N, C-alpha and C positions, 0 to 999 in steps of 0.2 A: 338202500339210505344209509346204511352202517358205513358202507364205503364210501361214500361223499363226505360222513361226518369225519372219518379219520384222512382223507387227503384234505378235507378243509384245516383240520387240526395240523397234518404236517405244512401247509401254508400258513398259516400264521405263524409258528416255530420259526419257519425259514425268513418269514419277515421280522420276528424279532431279532433273530439272530443277526438280520442283517443292517438291522438297525445298529445294533450295538459293534457288529464289526465299524459302523461309520464313523460312531462316536468315538471308538478307542484307537481307529487308525489315524496315523500322524497326518493333519492338514495343511495343506501347503500354502503359507502365509506369504502376504504381499512383501516381496522383496525391497528396498530403499534402489535407484534408478543405479544403473554401472555407470563409473566413470573412469575417463582416461587421464593419467598423470600428463599426459607430454602437453606442454604450452601452459600448464598451471604452475603460479608459483609457490616451490615447493612447503613455504609455514601456513598457504593457504590448502596445500596437500593433507600435510598434516593435523588442520585442524576438523579440515573435510573428513576425514579414516577417523579421526576421533569420535567426532559425532554416528558416524556412523557405525561404526563398532558398536556404539552404547544402543543403537535401534535394532542391531545383530542380537545384542543380549536380552533385551526386554522390547520384542516385538509388538506387543498389544501396551505399548507406552505410549498416549499422545505429546506427554511432553519430549521421550524423546524422539519421535519424528517432526515434532514441531521446531527443534531447538536444530534439526539437520535441516530442516528448511531453511531456518531464520539463514544457517549458515552458509545456505548455498544461494540465497537469493542476498546478504550483505557482500557476498562476490559478485554478483552479477551473473548468476548462473542460473535463471532463471525458469527455463521450462523443468530442469530438475527440483527445484526448489518446490513450486508448485505442485508436482507429483505427492510430495513430502506432506506441506502442506495442506494438501487435501484428507490425504489420512491420518492425519491428524485431528482434523476437525469430524471425520469420520468415526474415530474413537472417542472423541467427547465434542459436541456437536455446541456443549452450552459456553466454550473461551470465544470470545468475541477473537482473539488475534488471529487464529488461522484464518477464516475467510477475511478478515481486514487485510492478514500480510499478501494472501492471492491477489486480493486487489490491487495492491502495492506491487505486486509483479506485473501485472500487465495492462493500469490505467493509461497509461500512454498506447501500447499496441491494439489492445482493444478493451475502449470503453465500459462495451454492452456488457462484455463479460466483469468488467469491473464496477460496475452498478450490481450486477445478481452479488457479486461478492458482498458487498458493502452492505446491501440490504440485510443478506445472514448476518452479518458481523453484528449490525446495530439490533437487528433480533433475539441475537442471542445475550448481549451484552447486560450484564447485571447493575442493580442501582451504582454501586461500587465502584464500578468501569466507567472509565473516559469516555463519551459517546459524543462529544462535544467536534471532534475531528473528524472520524466517519462519518458523521452526518454534512458537517462542510462539505469536505470532499464528494462525497455523493453526491450532494444538489450541485456542485459545480459541473461534474460531468452530467447529469439530466441535464442544465443548459445547455452543456456540447452539443448533447444527441437531441435538442429541441425538447426536450420535456419540461417544459416552463411549469406548469401548473405543480406539480410534485417539490420542483425544484425551490418556487417560493414559499410553499409551505415548511417544507424544509429549515428553509432560511429564519422564517419569522418562528421556527420555533427555536431556534439559536439565540432570536434577537428576547423571546421571553424571558430566556433566565440570565444573557448578557447585551443588556439594551445597545452599547454601546461597542459593539462586536463588529470591525470593519471588517471585516473578511464576509461576513454575510450579507452587510448592504452593499460592497465592492459586485457580491452574487448579486444582489435585488438590482442594484442599476444595470447590471448585464443581461437580467432579466428583461428588465422594462426597454432595455435599448432594441431587446428583438423581437418586442413585441410595438415599437417607433413611440413607445409614450416617452419621451424627452425630458417632460418638466417631473415626473418622477425620478428617472435616471440622474438625474442631475440632483434631485434631494436627495439621494441614495451617496452620491459620489461625493459630497460634500461632507459625509458623516467618514468618510476613508480617506480624505486628500492630506490630512495631518498624522494620518498613522504610518510608524516606520516601519509597517510591514506591509503596506499602503500604498502611499503617498505618490509616489512613483507610477504604479502602473494606475491609480485614481488620476494622475495628471495626462497619461496619454491616452487614459479611454476621455477625458475630457477633453481633449481636443478634438478625437474624433466626433465626439458629441456633437460641440458645437461648430463644426467643420460640417458635421450632417443639417444643422440648424441653420446652415448660412453664414453666420457670425464669423467671418475671420479675422477680425481683431482679437476677439476672445481664442479662439484656437489658437493662435502664434502666441500671446500669452500664455497657456497655457505649456505650450510647448517649450520654451523660455525655461519658462519655472522649472520642467522637468528635467530638462538638460543641466540645472544648478544642482540636483537632488541625488544624492548617494543612491545606488539601489536597495532597491526594499529589502529588509530583513527576512527570512524566511521563517514563516510560520512553526514556531516550535511544535511537535509532534512526539511526548510522552511514548506512545506507542511503539512508532517507530526507532525511536534511540535505542531501544534495545538491541535491534536488530544491526545499525551502524556502529554500533559498541563491540560487535563482533567484527569488524573488518581488521586484517592484518595482512601485514605485508607491503609490497608495492603501493598496492589500492589504499591502507592507510595511509600511507605516505603521502602519495598525492592528496589525497581528500583535506587532509590536515594543512598541507599547503594552499590548498584551492581556500581555505576557509580564510586562514590569513590575509590570502589575497583581497580577498573581499574585506575583511575588517582595515586593509590600506596597512598592511603590516608586510611590507614587501622584505624587511631587511631579517624577518624571521622564516619567511618563506623561501629566500633563494638557496639558503645549507640545506634546506629538505630537498628539494629539486634537486640541486647538486647531487648530494647521497642516492637518491634514485637511479638520476642515470647512469652514476658511477656501479651500483648492485644491480640495476638493472637496464644494460647498454640497448637492447632491444626495444626499451619504452620509447 
């Protein structure tokens, strides 16, 4: 009996020593994705490497991982950005930015994944954080994926706070169209046809609805009105603005020039494009 007690004591001591060894042994922490500089704008590479160095300096910082993910996303290095943003979310699951930016990275390529990211972003948001943009984007993707009930609930939640939100009305019009409820669809389109963010899209949609209803004259009228309208102004997105502000180099020039062209300012845009062509002849 005594022999077994001694053996048990040695096993206990051995287990304790193993536990302490595990705690003291350096743990291998996740590393940011490795990238190759070939083909990358040198200005972009410097910004990426600076953000990467910060992650290596403070590997447990959600802010450092998130900033690296934002820099990569800003320059359309999407796969690597998702890895970094997911790590940032793991380190700080209460910051809605990290799942939101993951959604922005995949919303066109993988709407179902974007939906999951947006649900987490909305759940993580505090009362002080902007929630309307994530909620609207989630509802639009749900319509796209045929999940109309949840989408309509989200759009109505937005309208409870902002009754004249034309983006929510346009979304509800799309949901009603999918249900072939053309009367409700037209009611919501009328709430969106004068907003500079939705008027052109609303008139295109209005023409489709009238065509489905068999009213060719009304459809042609809507199309003619659409042709006379300027392009819709993009919706503001304060959350994603922080990403876009990180753009440098060639992409920054092209993005700025494209904005000027949308604003009907070709005289200001052309010199920027000429400079980009000179500095980046392969573009």
